[in-house]
N, C-alpha and C positions, 0 to 999 in steps of 0.2 A: 300256669296253675299250680305253682310251687312243687312241681314234680310229684303230685299226688296221683300216681299212675296205676294203682291196683285195679281199678275198674275201667280205665280208659281203653277204648278199642280202636286203635289206628295203627299205621305202619310203624310207629316208633315203639309199639308194644314189644317188638323184637328185642329191644334192649332193656325192657322192664318186665311187665307181666306178659309173657309171650302168648298166653291164652287169649289176649285181646286181638290177635291176628285172625282168629277163627271167623269173625263176622265180615271180613273184607271180601268184597265181590269183584274188585278190579285189580289188575296187575298194577303195581305201584313202584316208582323209583323216587328216592328222597335223599337229600343231603342237608347238612347243617353245620354251622360254625359258631362256637361260643368263645367270645373274647373277653378277657379280664384285664383292663388297662393297668391296674396296680400290681398284677401278678401274671406277667406274660408267660411264665413257665407253667401256668395252669390252664392255658388255652386248650380247647378241644375241637376236634372236627370228626364228623361221622357221615357215613353213607350207608344206604340199605336198599334192597330190592325185595319185593314181596310178590309171590305168584300163587293165586288161588288155583286149586286143582279139584278134580272130582272127589278125591279122598281127604282133602283138607287144604290148609294153606301153608306153603313153604316160604321161608325167609332166609336171607343171608345178608350180613353186614360187616362193617369194619369201623373201628374207632381209634383215633390217635389222641393221646394226652401227653402234654409235657413239652420239653425242649431238648437241646443237645446234651444238657447235663443230666437230666433224668426224664425218661419217657416211658409210656406204656402203650402197647399196641394190642388191640383186641380184634379177633376174627371170630365170627360165630355163625352157626346155621341153626335154624329152628323150624319146628312143625307144630301146628295147632289145629284142632278139630272141634266141631260142635257136636255134643252128645246130649240130645234133649235140651233141657234148660241150662245146661252147663257146658262150658268150653274148657278144654285142657290143652296144655302145651309144654314143650321142653326145648331147651337149647343145649348145644355142645359148644364150649367156648375155648378158644386158644388164646392165651394171654402171654405176652412177652414183655418182660421188665428189663430196661437197660439203664444203668447208672454209670456215669463217666468215672473210670478208674476201678470199677467193680465188676464190669462185664455184663453179661446178659443171662437171664433166667427165663425159661419158657415152661408153661404148665397147661394142663387141660382141666377144665371144670365143667360141671353140669348145673343147669338151672331149670326150674320148673314152676308152673303156676296154674291157677284155675279161676274162673269167673262163673258165678251162679246168678241167674236172673230170678229174683224172688217174685217180681211182678214186672209189668211193662215199664215201671218208673223207678224201681229199686233193684240194685244188684250189689253183690258182695264179691270181693276178689282177694286173693292171697297168692304170694309167690315167694320163692326162696332163690337167692342168687348164690352160686358157688356152694352147692349142697355138700360136695365131697371134701371141701376145705383142704386142698393139697398143701404140702409143706413147701415153704419158700426158702427158709434157711435152717439147716440142721443145727448150726452153732447157737442161734438165739431161739430156736424152736418157733420161728415165725411162720404163720400160715396165711393163706389167702383168706380175707375176711368173708364170713357168711352173713348175709343180710336177709332178715325175714320182714315182709311187709304185709299188712292187713288193712283193707279199706272198704269203704262203701261209696257207691255212686247213686245219685238221686237226680231224676229228671222231672222236676215239678211241672214244667210246661215244655212245649216243643222248642222254645227258644233258650231255655236255661238248663245247664248241666252243673251239678255240684259234685265235688269229689273230695273225700277226706281219707287220710291214711295215717297209720302209725307204722314207723319203720325202725327196726332195731338190729344193730350189729353186735355180735358177741364182744364183750369187754368195752362197749360204748353205751352211752345213754340213748334212750329212745328219742326219735325225732317225730314231731307231729306236723302234718302238712294238710292244708286245705285250700281248695281253689274253686273258681267259678268261671264258666264260659257263658257269654250271652251272645246269641246269634241275632244281631240287629236286623240283618237282611239275609237273603240266600247267599250273598257274596261276601258279606262283611261280618266279622266276629270280634268281640273284645273279651279279654281274659284278665283275671287278677287272682291273687292268692297270697298266703304267708306261711312261713314255717317257724317252728320253735325248736331250739336246741339242735343246730344253730338257728339264730333268728334272722329271717330274711323276708323281704317283701317283693312282690312280683306284679308286673303289668305286661300286657301283651295285646297284639292285634293280629288278625288274620284276614286275608283276602283271597277269594277263590273265583277264578274265571274259567268256566268250562272244565278242562282237564288239569289246569295248572293252579297250584296254591302257593302263596307266599305268606310267611309268618315271621313276626318279630316279637321278641320278648326282652324285657328289662328286669334285672334283678339287682336289688340293693342289699348288701350284707351289713347288718347292724353290728357285726363283730369287729369291724374295722377294715375288712378287705375291700369295702367300697362296692362299686357297681360292676355289672357285667352285661354284655349285650349278646343276644343269640338270634340268628337269622336262619331260616330254613326254606328250601324250595322243593316242592313235591309235584310229580307228574303222574297222572293216572291214565291208563288206556284200557285195553281189552278186558271185557267182563267175563266172569266165570261162566 
């Protein structure tokens, strides 16, 4: 769905708008791998676990990006809770950067977000990644980028979800993303979307059987980076 995640409410909200965790009713474990054949140094892998409690929903996860020459490691914990028609959440993130020949740098950041339900079919969401924008390099005054995202989610029918988002990093152009999910049956879903600046198109499918979900997504970058493939596996168990 083109990563238009401001109003999406699932286990992967931990890495995006953490407020989306608040609606989850089952303990969930998930993992994903994103492969870029033309740029293997940009492959990513991630795992997460989400645990609903009486006071809210807790989440913890890890993400790895890169190769032996340059890589990033992310560890994060988050909490989200429903407050009336709105949900709010925040994460604390430990990020480690390693570049061959330049050593390792580790920092802590904070991210936060919220989702408000305007009606049963319309919601708006916003989140900020790396609010505190810690310093990475004193020599070049380089800081961890802060990203602000604002979006709207629309559910016109029980089978269709539309999600649109504008995302902006400081010192970079805004990115526009929009995606759609169609639940063909209770077990099978199809997804598509596109983004502008950079320009990408997306297609995906999902299959759910009882407690287990398998998803696949295809992305084609019109900027010359070519295609990428992402697969995820999710297991849900005990309800809140």
